[in-house]
C-alpha positions in Angstrom: -0.1 0.0 0.0 3.1 2.6 0.8 4.9 1.6 -1.9 1.9 2.2 -4.4 1.2 5.6 -2.3 4.8 6.6 -3.2 4.9 5.8 -7.1 1.3 7.7 -7.0 3.7 10.6 -5.6 6.1 10.6 -7.9 4.1 10.1 -10.7 2.0 13.6 -9.8 5.4 15.3 -9.1 6.5 13.9 -12.6 3.4 15.2 -14.1 3.4 18.4 -12.5 7.4 19.0 -13.9 6.0 17.8 -17.4 2.9 20.6 -16.7 4.4 23.5 -15.4 7.3 24.9 -17.8 5.0 26.2 -20.5 2.9 28.1 -18.0 6.5 29.6 -17.0 7.7 30.1 -20.6 7.4 33.2 -23.0 4.0 32.1 -23.7 3.2 32.1 -20.0 0.9 35.6 -20.2 -1.5 34.1 -23.2 -1.1 30.4 -21.6 -2.5 32.1 -17.9 -4.7 34.2 -19.7 -6.6 31.2 -21.6 -6.4 29.1 -18.7 -8.3 31.8 -16.4 -10.7 32.2 -19.3 -11.2 28.6 -19.5 -11.7 28.0 -15.4 -14.3 31.1 -15.8 -16.2 29.7 -18.5 -16.2 26.1 -16.9 -17.5 28.0 -13.3 -20.2 30.3 -15.4 -20.9 26.5 -17.0 -21.6 25.0 -13.7 -23.9 28.2 -12.6 -26.4 27.7 -15.1 -27.0 23.6 -14.1 -27.5 25.5 -11.1 -30.1 27.6 -12.4 -31.7 24.6 -14.6 -32.1 22.8 -11.3 -34.2 25.6 -9.8 -36.0 25.8 -12.9 -37.0 21.9 -12.7 -39.0 22.9 -9.4 -40.7 25.9 -10.7 -41.6 24.0 -13.9 -42.8 20.8 -13.0 -44.8 22.4 -10.0 -46.8 24.4 -12.6 -47.2 21.4 -14.8 -48.7 19.7 -11.7 -50.7 22.7 -10.8 -51.8 23.4 -14.1 -50.7 27.0 -14.2 -50.7 28.0 -17.7 -49.1 31.2 -17.4 -46.2 30.1 -15.1 -45.7 27.6 -17.5 -45.1 29.8 -20.4 -42.9 32.3 -18.0 -40.8 29.0 -17.2 -40.4 27.9 -20.9 -39.2 32.0 -21.6 -36.9 31.2 -18.7 -35.7 28.3 -20.0 -35.1 29.7 -23.3 -32.7 32.6 -22.0 -30.9 29.9 -20.1 -30.5 27.4 -22.6 -29.0 30.5 -25.1 -26.6 31.5 -22.4 -25.6 27.7 -21.6 -24.9 27.4 -25.3 -22.9 30.6 -26.0 -20.5 29.3 -22.7 -20.5 25.7 -24.4 -19.2 26.8 -27.6 -16.3 29.4 -26.0 -15.5 26.7 -23.5 -14.8 24.3 -26.1 -13.0 27.2 -28.7 -10.6 28.2 -26.0 -9.7 24.8 -24.7 -8.8 23.9 -28.3 -6.8 27.1 -28.5 -5.0 26.2 -25.1 -4.6 22.8 -26.1 -3.3 23.8 -29.5 -0.8 26.2 -27.9 0.7 23.6 -25.3 1.1 21.1 -27.9 2.9 23.7 -30.3 5.7 24.9 -27.4 6.1 21.1 -26.1 6.8 20.1 -29.6 9.4 22.9 -30.3 10.4 22.0 -26.7 11.0 18.1 -26.9 12.7 18.3 -30.5 15.2 20.7 -30.1 16.2 19.2 -26.8 16.2 15.7 -28.8 18.1 17.5 -31.2 20.6 19.6 -29.0 24.1 17.6 -27.7 23.4 15.1 -30.5 20.8 13.4 -27.8 18.9 11.8 -30.3 22.3 10.2 -32.3 23.0 9.1 -28.7 19.8 7.6 -27.6 20.0 5.6 -30.6 23.0 4.1 -29.9 21.9 3.0 -26.4 18.8 1.4 -27.8 20.5 -0.6 -30.8 22.8 -1.8 -27.8 20.4 -2.9 -25.9 21.9 -2.4 -22.6 20.1 0.0 -20.8 16.6 -0.3 -21.7 15.1 2.0 -18.8 17.5 5.1 -20.6 16.4 3.7 -24.5 13.3 5.1 -25.4 11.4 3.3 -27.9 10.3 5.4 -31.4 10.9 9.0 -29.9 8.9 9.9 -33.2 6.0 8.8 -31.8 6.5 10.3 -28.4 6.8 13.8 -29.7 3.6 13.6 -32.7 1.2 11.6 -30.8 2.2 11.3 -26.9 2.3 15.0 -26.8 -0.8 15.7 -28.5 -2.6 13.3 -26.3 -0.8 14.3 -22.9 -2.0 18.1 -23.4 -5.5 17.4 -25.0 -6.0 14.9 -22.1 -4.5 17.1 -19.1 -6.7 19.9 -20.3 -9.5 18.1 -20.3 -9.4 16.0 -17.5 -8.8 19.1 -15.2 -11.4 21.0 -16.8 -13.6 17.9 -16.0 -12.4 17.2 -12.3 -12.7 21.2 -11.8 -16.3 21.2 -12.7 -16.8 18.1 -10.9 -15.6 20.1 -7.9 -17.5 22.8 -8.5 -20.5 20.9 -9.4 -20.4 19.0 -6.0 -19.7 22.4 -4.0 -22.6 23.7 -5.6 -25.2 20.9 -5.3 -24.2 19.5 -1.8 -26.5 22.3 -0.4 -29.2 22.0 -2.5 -29.6 17.9 -1.7 -28.9 18.6 1.8 -31.7 20.9 2.1 -34.2 19.1 -0.2 -33.6 15.5 0.8 -34.8 16.1 4.7 -34.1 13.4 7.3 -34.5 10.3 7.1 -35.9 8.4 10.2 -35.8 4.8 11.2 -36.2 3.0 14.7 -34.0 0.7 16.0 -34.5 -1.2 19.3 -36.9 1.2 20.2 -34.6 4.4 19.7 -36.0 6.5 16.8 -33.3 8.0 14.6 -32.5 10.4 12.1 -30.2 10.9 9.4 -30.5 14.9 7.9 -29.7 14.8 4.3 -30.3 11.4 3.9 -29.8 11.7 -0.2 -26.3 13.2 0.3 -24.9 10.2 2.4 -26.3 7.9 -0.3 -24.8 10.0 -3.3 -21.6 9.5 -1.7 -21.8 6.1 -0.2 -23.1 4.7 -3.8 -20.1 6.8 -5.7 -17.4 5.6 -3.2 -18.6 1.8 -3.9 -18.6 2.6 -7.0 -14.8 4.3 -7.8 -13.5 1.8 -5.4 -14.9 -1.4 -7.9 -14.0 0.5 -11.2 -10.1 0.8 -10.2 -10.5 -2.6 -8.9 -12.2 -4.1 -12.5 -10.1 -1.4 -14.8 -7.1 -1.3 -13.3 -5.0 -3.1 -16.1 -5.7 -0.7 -18.5 -2.9 1.4 -17.9 -0.1 -1.0 -18.8 -2.1 -2.3 -21.6 -2.3 1.4 -22.8 1.4 1.9 -22.3 2.2 -1.6 -24.3 0.1 -0.8 -27.1 1.2 2.7 -28.0 4.8 1.0 -28.2 3.2 -1.9 -30.5 1.6 0.5 -32.5 4.7 2.6 -33.2 7.3 -0.4 -33.6 4.8 -1.4 -36.3 4.6 2.2 -37.9 8.4 2.4 -37.9 9.1 -0.7 -39.7 6.7 0.3 -42.6 8.6 3.2 -42.8 11.9 0.9 -43.0 10.3 -0.9 -45.6 9.7 2.7 -47.9 13.2 3.8 -46.9 15.1 0.7 -48.2 12.6 -0.1 -50.8 15.2 -0.3 -53.5 17.2 -2.8 -51.3 14.6 -5.1 -50.3 13.3 -5.4 -54.4 16.5 -6.3 -55.2 16.8 -8.9 -52.8 13.2 -10.1 -53.4 12.9 -9.8 -49.3 8.9 -9.1 -50.0 8.0 -12.4 -48.1 10.2 -11.8 -45.4 9.3 -7.7 -44.6 5.6 -9.3 -44.9 6.2 -11.7 -42.5 7.9 -8.9 -40.2 5.1 -6.9 -40.9 2.4 -9.6 -39.7 4.5 -10.5 -36.7 4.7 -6.9 -35.4 0.8 -6.5 -36.5 0.1 -9.3 -34.9 1.5 -8.3 -31.4 -0.6 -5.1 -31.9 -3.7 -7.2 -32.0 -2.6 -9.6 -29.5 -2.4 -6.5 -26.9 -5.6 -4.4 -28.4 -7.5 -7.8 -27.6 -6.8 -7.7 -24.3 -7.3 -4.2 -24.3 -10.4 -4.8 -25.7 -11.6 -7.6 -22.7 -10.3 -4.9 -20.3 -12.4 -2.2 -21.5 -15.5 -4.5 -21.8 -15.4 -5.6 -18.0 -14.8 -1.7 -17.2 -18.0 -0.9 -19.5 -20.1 -3.6 -18.0 -19.5 -2.3 -14.7 -20.1 1.4 -15.4 -23.1 0.7 -17.4 -24.9 -1.4 -14.6 -24.0 1.7 -12.4 -25.3 4.1 -14.7 -28.3 2.5 -15.4 -28.8 2.1 -11.4 -28.3 5.7 -10.6 -30.9 7.1 -12.9 -33.7 5.5 -11.0 -32.2 5.1 -7.6 -33.3 9.1 -6.8 -36.5 8.3 -7.4 -36.9 5.3 -5.7 -35.4 6.7 -2.6 -37.3 10.0 -2.4 -40.6 8.0 -3.6 -42.3 7.3 0.1 -41.7 11.3 0.7 -43.6 12.2 -2.4 -46.5 9.8 -2.2 -46.6 10.8 1.2 -47.6 14.4 0.3 -44.4 15.9 1.8 -42.9 17.2 -1.5 -44.3 18.1 -4.6 -43.5 16.9 -8.3 -41.5 19.5 -8.6 -39.2 19.4 -5.7 -39.2 15.2 -6.3 -37.6 16.4 -9.7 -35.2 18.6 -8.4 -34.2 16.5 -5.7 -33.5 13.7 -8.6 -31.6 16.6 -10.5 -29.6 17.5 -7.8 -29.0 14.2 -6.9 -27.7 13.5 -10.4 -25.3 16.1 -10.4 -23.7 15.2 -7.4 -23.6 11.7 -8.6 -22.4 12.6 -11.5 -19.4 14.9 -9.9 -18.4 12.1 -7.6 -18.3 9.9 -10.2 -15.5 11.5 -12.1 -13.4 8.9 -11.7 -15.6 6.2 -13.1 -16.4 8.2 -15.9 -12.7 9.0 -16.9 -11.0 5.6 -15.8 -10.7 4.6 -19.2 -9.1 8.4 -20.1 -7.1 8.5 -17.2 -5.3 5.1 -17.8 -4.3 6.4 -21.3 -3.0 9.7 -19.9 -1.2 7.6 -17.1 0.5 5.6 -19.9 1.3 8.8 -22.1 2.5 10.6 -19.4 5.3 7.9 -18.0 5.9 7.3 -21.8 7.0 11.4 -21.8 8.7 11.6 -18.4 10.4 8.8 -19.5 11.7 10.3 -23.1 12.4 13.5 -21.1 15.0 11.7 -18.4 16.7 9.7 -21.5 17.1 13.1 -23.3 18.6 14.7 -20.1 20.7 11.5 -19.5 21.8 11.8 -23.1 22.7 15.0 -22.8 25.3 14.8 -20.1 28.4 15.8 -21.1 31.1 12.7 -21.6 34.4 12.4 -20.6 35.7 13.3 -24.1 37.5 17.2 -24.1 36.4 18.3 -27.6 37.6 21.4 -28.5 38.1 23.8 -31.9 41.8 24.4 -32.9 43.4 27.1 -34.9 43.8 24.9 -37.9 47.6 24.1 -37.2 46.6 20.4 -36.9 44.9 17.7 -35.3 46.1 16.7 -31.9 45.1 13.6 -29.9 46.0 12.7 -26.7 45.1 9.8 -23.8 42.3 8.8 -26.3 40.3 5.7 -25.2 37.0 4.6 -27.4 34.2 1.7 -26.1 31.5 0.0 -27.6 28.4 0.2 -26.1 28.8 -3.4 -25.1 31.4 -2.3 -23.0 34.6 -3.8 -25.0 37.5 -1.4 -25.6 38.6 -0.4 -29.0 41.4 1.6 -28.2 43.2 2.6 -24.9 45.3 5.7 -24.2 46.0 6.6 -27.8 47.9 9.5 -29.2 47.2 10.9 -32.3 48.7 14.1 -34.3 48.7 15.4 -37.7 50.0 18.0 -39.3 49.3 20.3 -41.9 50.0 19.0 -45.4 49.6 15.7 -44.2 48.2 12.9 -45.9 46.8 9.9 -43.9 45.3 6.5 -44.7 43.6 4.8 -41.8 43.3 0.8 -42.0 42.3 -2.2 -40.0 40.0 -5.0 -40.1 36.4 -4.8 -40.2 35.2 -4.2 -36.3 38.7 -2.8 -35.4 37.3 0.6 -34.9 38.0 2.9 -37.8 34.8 4.3 -37.9 34.5 4.6 -34.6 37.5 6.7 -34.3 36.4 9.3 -36.4 33.3 9.5 -34.9 35.6 10.1 -31.6 37.5 13.0 -34.0 34.2 14.5 -34.8 33.2 14.4 -31.1 29.9 12.7 -31.4 30.9 9.3 -29.9 29.6 9.2 -26.4 31.5 6.4 -25.2 35.2 8.0 -25.4 37.4 9.8 -23.0 40.6 11.8 -23.4 41.6 15.4 -25.4 41.2 16.0 -29.0 41.5 19.1 -30.5 40.5 19.3 -34.2 41.3 22.4 -36.7 38.4 24.9 -37.2 38.0 24.6 -41.0 37.3 20.8 -40.6 34.4 18.5 -42.6 33.8 14.7 -42.4 32.4 12.4 -45.1 30.4 9.5 -43.8 30.3 6.5 -46.0 26.2 7.1 -46.5 25.5 10.8 -46.3 22.5 12.0 -45.4 20.2 14.4 -48.0 17.1 16.2 -47.1 14.0 15.8 -49.0 14.6 19.5 -50.7 15.4 21.2 -53.7 18.9 20.2 -54.7 20.5 23.5 -53.9 19.1 23.0 -50.2 20.6 19.1 -50.2 23.9 20.5 -51.7 24.3 23.4 -49.0 22.8 21.1 -45.9 23.1 22.0 -43.4 23.9 25.8 -44.6 20.9 28.1 -46.3 21.5 27.9 -49.9 21.4 31.2 -49.9 24.6 31.4 -48.9 25.9 30.6 -52.2 25.6 32.0 -54.9 24.1 29.9 -58.3 27.2 29.4 -60.1 29.5 28.5 -57.0 26.4 25.5 -56.6 26.7 24.7 -60.5 30.7 24.5 -60.0 30.7 22.4 -57.2 28.2 20.0 -59.3 30.9 20.3 -61.9 33.7 19.7 -59.8 32.1 16.3 -58.7 31.5 15.2 -61.6 27.6 15.4 -61.7 27.1 18.2 -64.5 23.7 16.4 -65.3 22.5 17.7 -62.1 23.3 21.3 -62.9 20.0 22.1 -64.0 18.0 20.4 -61.2 18.7 23.0 -58.6 15.3 23.9 -57.9 13.9 20.3 -58.0 12.4 19.4 -54.9 13.1 15.4 -54.5 13.9 12.6 -52.1 17.6 12.6 -53.5 18.5 10.0 -51.0 16.1 7.1 -52.5 16.5 9.4 -56.4 20.0 8.9 -56.8 22.4 5.8 -57.1 24.9 5.0 -54.4 27.8 6.5 -56.2 26.1 9.5 -57.5 25.1 10.3 -53.7 28.8 9.8 -52.7 30.1 12.2 -55.5 27.4 14.5 -54.2 28.4 14.5 -50.4 32.1 15.2 -52.3 30.2 18.4 -54.5 29.3 19.5 -50.7 32.9 19.3 -50.0 33.9 21.3 -53.2 31.5 23.8 -52.5 32.2 24.5 -48.3 36.4 24.4 -49.7 36.7 23.2 -45.7 41.1 22.9 -45.2 40.9 19.5 -43.3 38.7 16.4 -44.4 38.1 13.4 -42.9 36.9 10.7 -45.4 35.0 7.3 -44.1 34.7 5.3 -47.1 34.0 8.3 -49.3 34.4 6.8 -52.8 33.7 3.1 -52.2 30.9 3.3 -54.6 32.6 4.9 -57.4 34.9 3.6 -60.5 38.1 3.8 -60.3 38.7 6.2 -62.5 35.8 8.8 -61.1 37.7 7.6 -57.8 41.3 8.8 -58.7 39.9 12.0 -60.3 37.9 13.3 -57.2 40.8 12.4 -54.8 43.2 14.3 -56.9 40.7 17.5 -56.5 40.5 16.8 -52.9 44.5 16.6 -52.1 44.5 19.8 -54.1 41.5 21.7 -51.9 43.4 20.6 -48.6 46.7 21.6 -50.2 45.3 24.8 -50.9 44.1 25.5 -47.5 46.8 24.5 -45.6 45.2 21.7 -44.2 45.1 17.8 -44.6 42.9 14.5 -45.5 42.7 11.4 -43.2 40.6 8.9 -45.0 39.4 5.0 -44.3 39.4 3.0 -47.1 40.8 -0.4 -48.8 41.5 0.2 -52.4 44.9 0.4 -53.8 44.0 3.7 -55.8 42.8 5.6 -52.5 46.0 4.3 -51.2 48.6 6.0 -53.6 47.0 9.3 -52.8 48.3 8.8 -48.8 51.8 9.3 -47.4 51.1 7.7 -44.5 49.4 4.7 -43.0 47.8 4.1 -39.9 46.9 0.5 -38.9 44.8 -0.6 -36.5 45.8 -4.5 -35.6 43.8 -6.3 -33.0 45.6 -7.5 -30.3 43.7 -9.8 -28.1 40.0 -8.6 -26.8 41.2 -4.7 -27.4 42.5 -3.1 -31.0 45.3 -1.3 -30.3 46.3 1.6 -32.7 49.8 0.9 -34.7 51.3 3.6 -36.7 53.3 3.0 -39.6 55.3 5.4 -42.0 54.8 4.8 -45.7 56.0 7.0 -48.7 53.7 7.3 -51.3 
């Protein structure tokens, strides 16, 4: 019991921490004004319910007494109340939607910014695929920022306003029900007892029992909702991967395998969803029984007083209305249990995601800084894999202006990981790296946004930083003259171009920006030897003109011929120890 209470307290603290920043942000005055307006409208909404309750007594008394003038007067009063009710309902809906939209927009910007900052997105993927720390590696961050944020803001505003309505409704109607229900007298052992406000106590007891039973019946919904969101996101993620790797799958005739994988993931979705449906069925069965009974319960309790002549029809209808309002307010938990379960699951996913971003954004033990361009200096560098295996231990490196170095080693020896550490993006590294400011890394599989060719070529800089002729000249230098006239064409270049064209486009980006220091990881592996020779010759000329250097990872002898020095990574036991051999071109 105490453990559950502690967990619930922790959940409330995390939810508060998740909700509060928006109302303290740069948009705080708009947010607070919208919230205050919504609260005011909700209070006005409850007040109209009180007026409707009072109207019940006058209207039904007029019917019982066949008083036609009062009947017409009450119809007119009802029309005015209904008009006010509609206006409040419309603007309550409109302003609530505005708050939900603005809150979601702010939270989305906030999460995307922090996800991208300090390359947390990259480190989260490394942790996740290593499968070493599942509690720190949230699945499908895209789904959390797109769907979960929307659900969180919508349900938080909706549930909190409904809770406010329930509290204010209870306060507004509890006095009315207490006054109208009178005393309930009974004889026990020859002594007469009287219970004032009997129907109020009946309503409270009725709803208390219903709340406890609702939680008992529907308690499985929270973990099932959490799991459902995860499985839906996994299924969607695999669909996206099939689309992204459509050509490779088609060449491998992998449709049967992908169909099996998609079917497996969708079966997981359906299996959990069937359990969710079963849990909701049990909850619906109980809540439906609860509300069907509550529809006649107040009449059953008030009937003896009505038939004895103690109250008239109008008073009985007012009692029934007040009982219904009090019962509705006390049944907020019962009414919203399904939504609360889904909201709890969504909130848990977001707090987990935020904690993971914070953990991934913590500084590493690698001290990385930009130098003055005189050279690359590396001291005491150690590299580890996410599995815990050490790749390099206490390594020192130095590259001077004018050097051209080829990095070699068997697969798995840590060549690409070393490059990532030199770039400052590998989280499992320690030591000190001083990298020249005018440096550029060329990955084996470059990224190009789905945008115009000029934007893809200049990425991540704005294309406006470069004039038209400079962009075209970069394409020509990279042996892509056929793309010169397509600068304004918007396309998915990563899927449209061949592997060799993508690598040449990446080199065109290098020729456009002309860095003095270039680090190339199998940057020409998809090119023919003639194109490779031509482009490497241009790279060497460019870095020499900029008083820089080039460091390459490659296996071909044609690339080796352009480098004066060779670094070889050789495996030694369970570790890879760097050994450097000087070789003349």
